[in-house]
C-alpha positions as CSV (number, residue, x, y, z in Angstrom):
1,X,-9.1,4.2,-10.1
2,X,-8.8,7.8,-9.1
3,X,-8.4,10.1,-11.9
4,X,-6.3,12.9,-9.6
5,X,-4.0,10.2,-8.8
6,X,-3.7,9.2,-12.7
7,X,-3.4,13.1,-13.5
8,X,-0.9,13.1,-10.9
9,X,1.1,10.3,-12.4
10,X,1.3,11.7,-15.9
11,X,2.1,15.2,-14.2
12,X,5.4,13.2,-12.3
13,X,6.6,11.8,-15.8
14,X,6.6,15.2,-16.9
15,X,3.9,15.2,-19.5
16,X,2.4,17.8,-20.5
17,X,-1.4,17.7,-21.3
18,X,-3.8,20.0,-22.8
19,X,-7.5,19.3,-22.0
20,X,-9.4,19.8,-24.5
21,X,-13.6,19.8,-24.4
22,X,-14.7,16.8,-26.6
23,X,-18.1,16.0,-28.1
24,X,-19.2,12.4,-27.1
25,X,-19.4,10.5,-31.0
26,X,-21.9,8.7,-32.6
27,X,-24.9,10.5,-30.0
28,X,-26.2,9.4,-26.6
29,X,-26.2,5.7,-25.2
30,X,-26.5,3.7,-22.7
31,X,-25.4,0.3,-20.8
32,X,-27.5,-2.0,-19.2
33,X,-27.0,-4.9,-16.9
34,X,-28.8,-7.5,-16.4
35,X,-28.8,-10.2,-14.3
36,X,-30.7,-13.5,-15.4
37,X,-32.9,-15.4,-13.4
38,X,-31.2,-18.9,-14.4
39,X,-28.9,-21.1,-16.4
40,X,-31.9,-23.2,-17.3
41,X,-31.9,-23.3,-21.1
42,X,-27.6,-24.6,-20.9
43,X,-26.4,-26.9,-23.1
44,X,-23.1,-27.4,-20.9
45,X,-23.0,-29.9,-18.0
46,X,-20.9,-29.9,-15.3
47,X,-20.3,-33.4,-15.8
48,X,-18.0,-32.3,-19.0
49,X,-16.1,-29.0,-17.6
50,X,-13.3,-29.5,-20.2
51,X,-16.2,-28.1,-23.5
52,X,-16.3,-24.2,-21.4
53,X,-13.1,-24.5,-18.9
54,X,-9.8,-24.5,-20.2
55,X,-6.8,-27.0,-19.2
56,X,-4.9,-24.7,-17.4
57,X,-7.9,-23.5,-15.2
58,X,-9.7,-27.2,-15.0
59,X,-6.1,-28.0,-13.4
60,X,-5.7,-25.2,-11.0
61,X,-9.0,-25.9,-9.7
62,X,-8.4,-29.7,-9.3
63,X,-4.8,-29.3,-7.8
64,X,-6.6,-27.4,-5.0
65,X,-9.6,-29.9,-4.4
66,X,-11.9,-27.2,-5.5
67,X,-15.3,-28.2,-7.2
68,X,-17.1,-27.5,-10.4
69,X,-20.2,-25.6,-9.9
70,X,-23.2,-23.4,-11.6
71,X,-21.4,-20.3,-11.5
72,X,-18.6,-22.1,-14.1
73,X,-21.2,-22.5,-16.9
74,X,-21.1,-19.6,-19.7
75,X,-24.7,-17.7,-19.9
76,X,-27.0,-19.4,-21.2
77,X,-27.2,-18.7,-25.5
78,X,-30.0,-18.1,-26.1
79,X,-30.8,-15.9,-23.1
80,X,-28.2,-13.6,-25.2
81,X,-29.9,-14.2,-28.1
82,X,-33.2,-12.5,-26.7
83,X,-31.5,-9.5,-26.3
84,X,-30.3,-9.7,-29.8
85,X,-33.0,-10.1,-31.7
86,X,-34.4,-7.0,-30.1
87,X,-32.1,-5.0,-31.7
88,X,-29.9,-4.3,-28.6
89,X,-25.7,-5.0,-28.6
90,X,-24.5,-7.2,-25.8
91,X,-21.0,-6.3,-25.6
92,X,-20.1,-8.8,-22.3
93,X,-21.4,-11.2,-19.9
94,X,-20.3,-12.3,-16.6
95,X,-21.2,-16.1,-16.2
96,X,-20.2,-16.5,-12.5
97,X,-22.8,-14.1,-11.3
98,X,-24.7,-14.5,-14.7
99,X,-25.1,-11.2,-15.8
100,X,-25.3,-9.7,-19.5
101,X,-23.9,-6.3,-20.3
102,X,-26.0,-4.5,-23.4
103,X,-25.4,-1.5,-25.3
104,X,-28.0,1.0,-27.4
105,X,-29.1,4.3,-27.9
106,X,-32.6,3.7,-27.3
107,X,-33.2,3.7,-23.6
108,X,-36.5,2.8,-24.3
109,X,-35.9,-0.8,-25.7
110,X,-33.7,-1.0,-22.7
111,X,-35.9,-0.6,-20.3
112,X,-38.3,-2.9,-22.2
113,X,-36.2,-5.9,-21.5
114,X,-35.8,-5.5,-18.4
115,X,-39.4,-6.6,-18.6
116,X,-38.4,-9.9,-20.5
117,X,-39.0,-13.3,-18.0
118,X,-35.3,-14.4,-18.5
119,X,-34.5,-10.7,-16.8
120,X,-34.6,-10.9,-12.6
121,X,-33.0,-6.9,-11.9
122,X,-31.3,-4.3,-14.6
123,X,-29.2,-1.7,-13.5
124,X,-28.0,1.3,-15.7
125,X,-24.3,1.3,-15.6
126,X,-23.6,3.9,-18.5
127,X,-24.3,7.4,-19.7
128,X,-22.5,8.4,-22.1
129,X,-21.7,12.4,-21.6
130,X,-22.3,14.8,-23.6
131,X,-19.1,15.9,-24.1
132,X,-15.9,14.4,-22.2
133,X,-12.7,15.9,-21.4
134,X,-10.0,14.5,-23.9
135,X,-5.6,14.8,-23.6
136,X,-4.4,16.2,-27.1
137,X,-2.8,13.6,-29.5
138,X,0.0,11.8,-27.0
139,X,3.4,11.0,-28.4
140,X,5.6,9.5,-26.1
141,X,9.4,8.4,-27.1
142,X,11.0,5.4,-25.6
143,X,14.1,5.8,-24.2
144,X,16.4,3.7,-24.8
145,X,18.7,3.8,-22.2
146,X,18.7,5.1,-18.7
147,X,20.6,8.1,-17.2
148,X,23.7,7.3,-15.1
149,X,22.4,8.6,-12.0
150,X,19.5,6.1,-11.9
151,X,21.8,2.9,-11.4
152,X,22.8,1.3,-8.3
153,X,26.7,0.0,-9.5
154,X,26.8,-3.3,-8.7
155,X,23.3,-4.0,-6.8
156,X,21.3,-5.9,-9.6
157,X,17.9,-4.2,-7.6
158,X,19.3,-1.5,-8.6
159,X,16.2,1.6,-6.6
160,X,14.1,-1.1,-6.3
161,X,16.0,-2.8,-3.3
162,X,14.5,-1.5,-0.4
163,X,10.8,-2.1,-1.7
164,X,12.0,-5.8,-2.5
165,X,14.1,-6.1,0.9
166,X,11.3,-4.6,2.9
167,X,9.5,-7.6,2.1
168,X,12.4,-9.7,2.5
169,X,11.7,-11.3,-0.9
170,X,15.6,-10.8,-1.6
171,X,15.8,-14.2,0.4
172,X,13.0,-15.7,-2.1
173,X,15.1,-14.0,-5.3
174,X,17.9,-15.8,-3.7
175,X,16.8,-19.6,-3.6
176,X,15.8,-19.3,-7.2
177,X,12.1,-18.2,-6.8
178,X,10.9,-15.7,-9.1
179,X,7.8,-16.4,-9.8
180,X,8.7,-19.1,-12.9
181,X,5.1,-20.9,-13.6
182,X,2.9,-18.9,-12.2
183,X,0.7,-16.5,-14.4
184,X,-0.4,-13.4,-13.4
185,X,-3.1,-11.3,-14.8
186,X,-2.5,-7.7,-14.2
187,X,-5.9,-5.7,-14.9
188,X,-5.5,-1.9,-15.4
189,X,-6.4,1.2,-17.4
190,X,-3.1,1.2,-19.7
191,X,0.6,-0.8,-20.7
192,X,2.3,2.6,-22.8
193,X,4.1,1.5,-24.9
194,X,5.5,-1.6,-22.8
195,X,5.9,-3.7,-26.0
196,X,8.8,-1.2,-26.5
197,X,9.9,-0.8,-23.3
198,X,14.0,-2.7,-23.2
199,X,13.6,-3.2,-19.5
200,X,10.6,-5.7,-20.7
201,X,12.0,-7.7,-23.6
202,X,12.4,-10.5,-21.4
203,X,9.4,-10.3,-20.1
204,X,7.1,-13.5,-20.7
205,X,3.4,-11.4,-21.9
206,X,1.2,-14.1,-22.6
207,X,-1.4,-11.8,-24.3
208,X,-3.3,-9.0,-23.8
209,X,-6.8,-8.3,-23.9
210,X,-8.8,-4.6,-23.9
211,X,-12.8,-5.0,-22.5
212,X,-13.5,-1.2,-22.7
213,X,-16.4,-0.9,-25.4
214,X,-15.5,0.3,-28.6
215,X,-18.0,2.8,-28.2
216,X,-16.8,4.3,-25.5
217,X,-12.9,4.1,-26.6
218,X,-14.1,5.5,-29.5
219,X,-13.3,8.9,-27.6
220,X,-9.1,7.8,-27.0
221,X,-9.0,7.4,-31.0
222,X,-6.6,10.2,-31.1
223,X,-4.0,8.5,-29.4
224,X,-1.4,7.1,-32.4
225,X,-1.0,4.0,-31.2
226,X,-5.0,3.2,-29.3
227,X,-6.4,3.1,-25.5
228,X,-4.7,0.1,-24.8
229,X,-1.2,2.5,-24.3
230,X,-3.3,5.6,-23.6
231,X,-1.6,6.1,-20.7
232,X,1.1,4.3,-18.1
233,X,-0.3,3.6,-15.3
234,X,-0.6,-0.1,-16.0
235,X,3.3,0.0,-17.0
236,X,4.3,1.3,-13.9
237,X,2.3,-1.6,-12.6
238,X,4.0,-4.2,-14.8
239,X,7.3,-2.7,-14.0
240,X,7.2,-3.3,-10.4
241,X,6.4,-6.9,-11.0
242,X,8.5,-8.2,-14.4
243,X,11.0,-5.2,-15.2
244,X,14.2,-6.3,-15.8
245,X,16.8,-3.7,-15.5
246,X,19.9,-4.9,-13.8
247,X,21.7,-1.9,-11.6
248,X,18.5,0.4,-11.8
249,X,14.9,-2.1,-11.7
250,X,14.1,-5.4,-11.1
251,X,10.7,-6.7,-10.9
252,X,9.4,-8.8,-7.4
253,X,8.3,-11.4,-10.2
254,X,10.4,-11.6,-13.2
255,X,10.4,-14.8,-14.3
256,X,6.8,-15.4,-14.5
257,X,3.7,-15.6,-17.2
258,X,1.8,-12.1,-17.7
259,X,-1.3,-11.6,-19.2
260,X,-2.0,-7.7,-19.8
261,X,-5.9,-7.0,-19.3
262,X,-7.4,-3.5,-19.7
263,X,-10.5,-2.7,-18.1
264,X,-10.7,0.9,-16.9
265,X,-12.1,3.3,-19.2
266,X,-9.5,6.8,-18.2
267,X,-12.0,9.5,-18.5
268,X,-15.1,8.8,-17.2
269,X,-15.9,6.7,-14.0
270,X,-19.4,4.8,-14.0
271,X,-20.3,1.5,-13.0
272,X,-19.9,-0.5,-16.3
273,X,-16.3,-0.3,-14.9
274,X,-17.5,-2.7,-12.5
275,X,-18.9,-5.0,-15.1
276,X,-15.9,-4.9,-17.1
277,X,-13.5,-5.6,-14.6
278,X,-15.9,-8.8,-14.2
279,X,-15.0,-9.6,-17.7
280,X,-11.2,-9.6,-17.2
281,X,-12.0,-11.8,-14.1
282,X,-12.9,-14.3,-15.7
283,X,-10.8,-14.1,-18.5
284,X,-7.8,-14.3,-16.3
285,X,-9.3,-17.6,-14.9
286,X,-9.9,-18.8,-18.5
287,X,-6.5,-18.1,-19.2
288,X,-5.2,-20.3,-16.2
289,X,-4.3,-16.9,-14.4
290,X,-2.9,-18.1,-10.7
291,X,-2.5,-14.6,-9.2
292,X,-4.6,-11.4,-10.4
293,X,-2.8,-7.9,-9.3
294,X,-5.7,-5.4,-9.7
295,X,-5.0,-1.6,-8.8
296,X,-8.2,-0.5,-9.1
297,X,-11.2,0.3,-7.0
298,X,-14.5,2.6,-7.1
299,X,-16.7,4.1,-4.6
300,X,-17.7,7.3,-6.3
301,X,-19.1,7.6,-9.8
302,X,-19.6,10.6,-12.5
303,X,-22.6,13.0,-11.2
304,X,-23.4,10.4,-8.7
305,X,-24.8,7.7,-10.4
306,X,-24.5,4.2,-8.2
307,X,-22.3,5.1,-5.5
308,X,-21.3,3.3,-2.7
309,X,-21.7,4.4,0.6
310,X,-19.7,3.7,3.7
311,X,-22.5,0.3,4.7
312,X,-22.1,-1.2,1.4
313,X,-18.6,-1.9,2.5
314,X,-19.0,-5.6,3.8
315,X,-17.9,-7.1,0.8
316,X,-21.0,-8.6,-0.2
317,X,-22.8,-5.6,-2.0
318,X,-20.5,-4.0,-4.5
319,X,-21.4,-5.8,-8.0
320,X,-17.1,-5.9,-8.2
321,X,-16.6,-7.2,-4.4
322,X,-19.1,-10.1,-5.2
323,X,-16.9,-11.0,-8.4
324,X,-14.1,-10.7,-6.3
325,X,-15.1,-12.6,-3.6
326,X,-15.7,-15.9,-5.6
327,X,-11.8,-16.1,-6.5
328,X,-10.1,-17.8,-4.3
329,X,-12.6,-20.2,-4.3
330,X,-11.7,-20.5,-8.2
331,X,-8.3,-21.1,-6.8
332,X,-7.3,-17.8,-7.7
333,X,-5.2,-15.3,-5.5
334,X,-6.4,-11.7,-6.1
335,X,-4.1,-8.4,-4.7
336,X,-6.0,-5.4,-5.1
337,X,-4.8,-1.8,-4.0
338,X,-6.9,-0.2,-0.7
339,X,-6.9,3.2,-2.4
340,X,-5.8,6.9,-2.0
341,X,-8.4,8.3,-0.6
342,X,-6.8,8.8,3.0
343,X,-6.6,12.4,2.9
344,X,-10.3,12.9,1.8
345,X,-13.4,12.8,3.3
346,X,-14.0,9.2,2.3
347,X,-11.1,7.6,3.7
348,X,-11.6,4.2,3.7
349,X,-11.0,1.5,1.5
350,X,-13.1,1.0,-2.0
351,X,-14.1,-1.6,-3.5
352,X,-13.6,-4.8,-4.5
353,X,-10.9,-3.8,-1.5
354,X,-13.6,-4.6,1.0
355,X,-13.9,-8.5,-0.4
356,X,-12.9,-11.1,1.4
357,X,-10.4,-13.7,0.7
358,X,-7.8,-11.6,-1.0
359,X,-4.9,-9.5,-0.2
360,X,-5.7,-5.7,0.0
361,X,-2.6,-3.3,-0.1
362,X,-2.0,-0.3,1.5
363,X,1.7,1.6,1.4
364,X,4.0,2.7,3.6
365,X,6.8,4.5,3.1
366,X,10.7,3.5,3.2
367,X,10.6,4.5,6.9
368,X,7.3,1.8,7.4
369,X,5.5,4.5,8.2
370,X,2.0,4.8,6.5
371,X,1.3,7.1,3.4
372,X,-1.0,10.1,4.6
373,X,-2.6,8.7,1.4
374,X,-3.2,5.4,1.7
375,X,-6.7,4.5,2.9
376,X,-8.3,2.6,5.7
377,X,-10.4,0.1,7.0
378,X,-11.9,-2.2,8.5
379,X,-14.4,-3.5,6.2
380,X,-18.1,-2.5,7.7
381,X,-18.6,-6.1,8.8
382,X,-15.5,-6.4,11.1
383,X,-12.4,-7.6,9.0
384,X,-9.5,-6.5,9.0
385,X,-8.6,-4.3,6.1
386,X,-6.0,-3.7,4.6
387,X,-4.5,-7.1,4.9
388,X,-0.6,-5.7,4.8
389,X,1.3,-2.4,3.4
390,X,4.2,-2.6,1.6
391,X,6.0,0.9,-0.1
392,X,3.9,3.1,-2.1
393,X,5.1,6.4,-1.4
394,X,6.6,6.1,-3.6
395,X,7.8,3.1,-5.3
396,X,10.8,3.1,-8.0
397,X,9.3,2.1,-11.3
398,X,9.8,1.9,-14.9
399,X,7.5,4.5,-16.9
400,X,5.9,4.8,-19.9
401,X,9.2,6.1,-21.6
402,X,11.3,3.6,-20.3
403,X,12.5,6.1,-17.7
404,X,13.2,5.3,-13.9
405,X,10.4,6.8,-11.7
406,X,9.7,7.2,-8.2
407,X,5.7,7.5,-7.7
408,X,3.1,7.2,-5.2
409,X,-0.1,5.2,-4.4
410,X,-1.3,2.1,-3.2
411,X,-1.4,1.4,-7.2
412,X,2.1,0.3,-6.9
413,X,2.2,-1.0,-3.5
414,X,0.0,-3.5,-4.5
415,X,1.9,-5.2,-7.6
416,X,5.0,-5.3,-5.2
417,X,3.1,-7.6,-2.9
418,X,2.0,-9.6,-5.8
419,X,5.0,-10.4,-7.3
420,X,6.3,-12.3,-4.1
421,X,3.0,-14.1,-3.7
422,X,4.0,-15.3,-7.1
423,X,7.8,-16.4,-5.8
424,X,6.2,-17.9,-2.5
425,X,3.5,-20.1,-4.5
426,X,6.1,-21.5,-6.7
427,X,7.6,-22.5,-3.7
428,X,5.2,-24.1,-2.3
429,X,2.8,-25.4,-5.5
430,X,0.5,-27.8,-2.9
431,X,-0.6,-24.7,-1.4
432,X,-4.1,-23.6,-2.3
433,X,-5.2,-20.0,-2.7
434,X,-6.6,-19.4,0.8
435,X,-3.6,-21.1,2.8
436,X,-1.2,-18.6,0.8
437,X,-3.5,-15.8,1.5
438,X,-3.6,-17.2,5.2
439,X,0.5,-17.3,5.2
440,X,1.1,-14.2,3.9
441,X,-1.5,-12.6,6.6
442,X,0.3,-14.6,9.3
443,X,4.0,-13.0,8.5
444,X,3.5,-9.8,8.9
445,X,4.8,-7.7,11.7
446,X,1.4,-6.9,13.5
447,X,-0.5,-10.2,13.2
448,X,-1.2,-10.4,16.3
449,X,-2.1,-6.6,16.9
450,X,-3.9,-5.5,13.5
451,X,-5.0,-1.9,13.3
452,X,-7.2,-0.3,10.6
453,X,-4.6,1.5,8.9
454,X,-1.7,-0.9,9.1
455,X,-3.9,-4.3,8.7
456,X,-1.4,-7.0,9.6
457,X,1.3,-4.9,8.6
458,X,4.6,-5.7,6.7
459,X,4.7,-9.4,5.4
460,X,7.6,-11.4,5.6
461,X,7.4,-13.7,2.7
462,X,10.7,-15.3,4.0
463,X,9.1,-15.9,7.2
464,X,6.2,-17.3,5.1
465,X,8.5,-19.6,3.4
466,X,10.5,-20.6,6.5
467,X,7.1,-21.0,8.4
468,X,6.2,-24.0,6.0
469,X,9.7,-25.5,5.3
470,X,10.0,-26.3,9.4
471,X,6.8,-28.7,9.3
C-alpha cells in the first residue's frame, strides 16, 4: 500500500503524528519464502475434501461447478517439520502456491535450508531494518455523534448518495439487494476502532485475523489497542461497504457478512507482504468468503529489494498476482484497487491489480472525470486495466474516529464497487464468479470502446441485473 497515501489520509483527518526513529526490536531477522517441489507426502486426499476445506468453501465450489484440485491440499506437514527441527520458525504457508514462510535471525541457516531436497526455490522476502520511523502512541477517541452539517435531511444515503447512485446501486437497494447472504473479506492494513464506532454497530462482522508476524508487529507495540487498530485505512474501506448511519452515510453492502483481515505492515514495504496477503486470501477461502475487497498494491519495496518492472505486469509474474489469478477458479471475486501512481514516474497499475479474472478498480471524481492519481493500464500482455472506475476523488467515508470524512484514492473507489458486486450476486446467486465479473464489465459505459485510463468505464449495476432478468 502506498505509504504516502496513508500519511495523507492521516493528515486529512487532522491526526498529528510525531515521527520517532525507533530501533527494531530483537536484533536482525530475516524471512525467506521456500517454494516446495511437491505435496507427495500429504496425508490428505482429494476424495475427502471435507478434511481440509470448510463446508462453506466446498458449497461455493459445488454451486459453481468447480473441481477440487491439488492446489487445495494443505502444505505437507512433514515438510514443514523439516524446517522447524532445524531451528527456524515457520510463520505461514500458501497451499495454493505450495510455499513455506520461515523466519530466523540466522541468515546462514536460512541459506542452508534452501538446499534441502524438498525445496525448489528460495527467496528472501524480509530483512529487518536497523531502525524504523514510527508514530508516537496514538489515542483516538470515538465520536458518538456526527456534526449537524454532515447530515442530509430526509436522505438515508446522506453524503454517500452520489458515489452509490453513480453506479446505479440505489436501484438494487430499492429491491432489497443489500448484500444479505454474501460474505466479504476485507484485506487491509488496520481497522482502527471498527468495534467502537456507532456506524458499525449493526455490521455483521464474523471474525478478524492479523497475519503480520509478531516480530514485525513489535515495532507497533506502543499503540494502546495493538497493530490491528494502528491505522484507520481499513476502517474507511469498511465504511464504504458496511456503514449504517442514516442521513450521513450508508455503505454499498450494509447487510453482507464481513471478515476483517490485516496483511499490511504499515511502516515497512517489503515483499513479505505479498505472502501475508496470500495467507489472508486463503483464509478468506477457508471461511467461505464470496468476495475479497483489497485496497493494497505493490511495485517498489524498501531499498529496491524485489522491485517489479513494467514487463512483470502480466498477471503471472508477481507472487501476489499468481495468487490473485487463482481466485475466480475457487469461486471468489477479487475487487482490487488499481493504485495511486498516476502522477508519478511509474503511472501504471501495481500488483495484484494486473491479475486476470479480477475486477481492478480505478478512481474518478463526482463529475466522472479521471482522478489524476489513478493508475493506468493496460497489463503488459494487453488486457484492459483498470476493469472499471468509481468515485474516489474524493469518496465519503467514516474515519477511525467515527467522523464523516472525504478522502482520495483507488483504495476507496474499490470497496464501493465490491459492495455492489455483493448486491448483484445476491440477486443472481446461480451465477459463477467469472460470470459476475464479466457482467460488471459489460455493464460499463465504455465496454465497446475501452481505454487504458477508464478501462471499461463506469459500471451500471442496475443494467447488469436487468440484462439477466430479460433472459
